[in-house]
Every structure is written in C-alpha cells, then in structure tokens.
C-alpha positions in Angstrom: 11.1 10.5 9.9 7.6 9.9 8.5 4.8 8.7 10.7 2.4 6.0 9.6 -1.4 6.0 10.0 -4.3 3.7 10.2 -7.8 3.9 8.6 -10.9 1.7 8.2 -11.4 -0.5 5.1 -13.7 1.2 2.6 -13.2 4.7 3.9 -11.2 7.5 2.3 -7.5 7.1 3.0 -6.0 10.0 5.1 -4.2 12.7 3.3 -0.8 11.3 4.4 -1.4 8.3 2.1 0.5 9.0 -1.2 -1.6 9.6 -4.2 0.1 6.8 -6.2 -1.1 4.2 -3.6 -4.7 5.2 -3.6 -5.8 3.5 -6.8 -4.0 0.3 -5.7 -5.7 0.4 -2.3 -9.1 0.9 -4.1 -8.4 -2.1 -6.4 -7.4 -4.3 -3.4 -10.6 -3.3 -1.7 -12.7 -4.0 -4.8 -11.1 -7.5 -5.1 -11.6 -8.3 -1.4 -14.1 -11.1 -1.0 -16.5 -10.8 1.9 -17.2 -8.0 4.3 -14.3 -5.8 5.1 -16.0 -3.6 7.6 -14.0 -5.0 10.5 -10.6 -4.5 8.6 -8.1 -1.7 8.8 -5.2 -0.5 6.7 -1.9 0.5 8.3 0.5 2.8 6.4 4.2 2.4 7.3 7.3 3.7 5.6 10.2 1.4 4.8 13.4 3.1 3.7 11.3 6.1 2.6 8.8 4.0 0.6 5.1 3.8 1.6 3.6 0.4 2.3 -0.1 -0.1 3.1 -1.0 -3.3 4.8 -4.5 -4.6 5.5 -5.2 -6.6 8.7 -5.4 -9.9 6.6 -1.9 -9.4 5.3 -2.7 -7.8 1.9 0.1 -5.5 1.1 0.0 -2.5 -1.3 3.2 -0.7 -2.2 4.9 1.2 -4.9 5.7 -0.8 -8.0 9.5 -0.6 -8.6 11.0 -1.9 -11.7 14.7 -2.5 -12.0 15.7 -3.5 -15.5 19.0 -5.2 -15.5 21.3 -5.0 -18.5 22.9 -8.4 -19.0 26.1 -6.6 -20.3 26.4 -4.6 -17.1 28.5 -5.9 -14.2 26.5 -6.1 -10.9 
C-alpha cells in the first residue's frame, strides 16, 4: 500500500511524488490563471498509478498509451 500526500500549489512537491509527474505538475501550475496560493495538490494512488489532483479539479497523471492492433482480437 502506498500513502498519498498533500502540498501547497507553487511549492516543491514532496519526495514521494514520482519524478515523471513533476514536469506535468509544473506545467499545470504555469497554465493556471489567477492566484494559486490558496490551492493544494493531493497525491493518491489508483491501482498502483500516481494521480495528483489540484483543489479545483485539475488532474495530473501518467500518460498511458495503448495502441490497438485492428487485426488483434480483444
């Protein structure tokens, strides 16, 4: 079991936040319009995958691409 964490918008994410999410979180903060000083991120784990959610509903997660072969039976 992995525990989540919470941190303030605009601050360095805790070490428990995976490295692959950090640039996505930074990009979401850079695109945020207005003052984010009263906002917080929450890191949770869903089926072993990290998800960071901002108080306003912005979600940052891993990008998973599943390429389907049309000849393959699903």
